[in-house]
Every structure is written in structure tokens, then in C-alpha cells.
C-alpha positions in Angstrom: 130.8 23.2 65.6 127.4 23.0 66.9 126.9 19.4 65.5 130.1 18.5 67.5 129.1 20.2 70.7 125.6 18.3 70.6 127.1 15.1 69.6 129.7 15.4 72.4 126.9 16.1 75.0 125.0 13.4 73.9 127.8 10.9 73.8 129.0 12.0 77.2 125.3 11.7 79.0 124.9 8.1 77.1 127.9 7.1 78.5 127.4 8.5 82.1 124.1 6.7 81.9 125.5 3.3 81.0 128.1 3.5 83.7 125.3 4.1 86.3 123.4 1.4 85.2 126.3 -1.3 84.6 128.8 -0.4 87.3 127.0 2.0 90.2 123.5 0.5 90.5 124.3 -2.8 91.0 126.5 -2.0 93.9 124.3 0.4 95.7 123.0 -1.8 98.3 126.2 -3.4 99.1 127.7 0.3 99.8 124.7 1.2 101.7 124.8 -2.3 103.9 128.6 -1.3 104.5 127.9 2.2 105.7 125.0 1.2 108.0 126.1 -2.3 109.3 129.1 -3.9 108.3 132.4 -1.6 108.4 133.5 -0.6 112.0 136.2 1.5 112.9 136.8 3.0 116.4 133.8 0.8 117.8 131.4 2.3 115.5 129.9 2.0 112.0 131.8 4.3 109.2 128.4 5.8 108.7 128.2 7.3 111.9 132.0 9.4 111.9 131.6 12.8 111.6 133.2 13.2 108.3 131.4 10.2 106.3 127.8 12.1 106.5 129.5 15.4 105.5 131.1 13.9 102.4 128.0 12.0 101.5 126.2 15.2 101.8 128.8 17.2 99.6 128.1 14.1 97.2 124.6 14.5 97.0 125.0 18.6 96.7 127.2 17.8 93.7 125.0 15.3 92.0 121.7 17.3 92.7 123.5 20.6 91.0 125.0 18.6 88.0 121.4 16.9 87.5 119.8 20.2 87.5 122.4 22.0 85.2 121.7 19.1 82.8 117.4 19.5 83.1 118.1 23.6 82.7 120.3 22.7 79.4 117.9 20.2 78.0 115.1 22.6 78.5 116.8 25.4 76.4 117.7 22.8 73.8 114.1 22.1 73.2 112.8 25.5 73.8 115.1 27.7 72.2 116.2 28.1 68.5 119.8 28.6 69.2 121.9 25.9 70.7 122.8 26.9 74.4 126.8 26.7 74.0 127.5 28.3 77.1 125.0 25.9 79.1 126.5 22.8 77.2 130.2 23.8 78.2 128.9 24.1 81.7 127.8 20.7 81.8 130.7 19.4 80.3 133.0 21.3 82.6 130.9 20.8 86.0 129.7 17.2 85.6 132.9 15.6 84.6 134.7 17.3 87.4 131.6 16.7 89.6 132.0 12.9 88.7 135.5 12.7 89.6 134.9 14.6 92.8 132.1 12.3 93.8 134.0 9.1 92.8 137.2 10.2 95.0 135.0 11.0 97.9 133.4 7.5 97.5 137.0 5.8 97.3 137.9 7.9 100.3 134.7 6.7 102.5 135.7 2.9 101.4 139.5 3.5 102.6 141.8 0.5 100.9 138.7 -1.1 99.6 137.9 1.9 97.4 141.0 1.0 95.3 140.2 -2.6 94.8 138.2 -3.8 91.7 135.6 -5.3 93.9 133.8 -2.1 94.4 134.3 -0.8 90.9 135.2 2.7 92.2 138.8 2.5 90.7 137.3 1.7 87.3 134.8 4.5 87.9 137.5 7.0 88.6 139.5 6.3 85.7 136.4 6.8 83.4 135.6 10.0 85.1 139.0 11.2 84.4 138.8 9.9 81.1 135.5 11.9 80.3 137.2 15.3 81.1 139.4 15.2 77.9 137.0 14.6 75.0 135.2 17.5 73.3 137.2 19.8 75.1 139.1 19.8 78.6 137.5 21.7 81.5 140.0 24.6 80.7 138.6 24.7 77.0 135.0 24.8 78.4 135.8 27.5 80.8 136.9 29.6 77.6 134.0 29.0 75.6 131.6 29.8 78.9 133.8 33.3 79.2 133.6 34.1 75.5 129.8 33.6 75.5 129.4 35.6 78.7 131.5 38.5 77.3 129.6 38.5 73.8 126.3 39.4 76.3 125.3 35.7 77.0 124.6 36.4 80.7 121.2 34.5 81.1 121.2 31.6 83.2 
């Protein structure tokens, strides 16, 4: 079980990094230009609408939280003798759900363009949805987290 959980996290992190490098980073400048200059609705760029900055902030909060959860777990894996099963399950549950939330918001920001293959967001959404299943669904991860907590693992 420990090997499978550990291997699963490494595989998911590796897949996430590869996806970001190949599908997200190459398009970042285009997304930024669209928000700042190109796309306009009701006489202003879409980045100036009240809802858009709110969604961008929510995405940033989610990504920052996921990144720090991952760093905390990595530190525990390097500095503790026992595998941090609860934290690994938290990563799997939170980060896969977070990825789908963030991509969904990006699709909404880009309206109809978010559903086309041009921005790669539709592909990203399908990928994020698929990543919620291997090595235990979110519901299974929550059961593991609760079980560890009921066994006295209350440190975070």
C-alpha cells in the first residue's frame, strides 16, 4: 500500500508538471494579452470587469494552497520515517479538485473560446477530470484522511 500511494503521488505530480510545461506555459502570454488588451465586452477589456479579477484571485488562492500543501508533504516525506499517508491523500483530494476548479474558471473567463481546442483549456479540463480517478477518487481519499485522523493523526 505504501509503495502504491507513494508511486501514485509521484506519477500524478509528474503528469501535472508535464501538462503545465507543454499545455499551459506556452499559452500564458496569449491569455495575458487577451485579458489586458484584446478581448472587450461592454466597452472595456474583460480583465476590468469585476467578476474576472475575482475569479483570477480565486484561482491564485487555490494554486498557492495546493503548492504549499505539496511542499509540506514533501518536507514530511524527507524528514519523517513514516510515510505521511494523510497528507498524501490531502494532496490527491485537494489538488485534483483544485485543478479542475481553476481550469473551469479559466474556461468561463474565456467564454466560448474556452471550449475550443485553440486555448487547450478543454483538453486541460478533461485531463484534470481524469486525474481525479487514479489511485483513489476524492471520496476514497477523504475516507483515508478521516481514518488517519480518528487514529490520532491530528498534526498538520
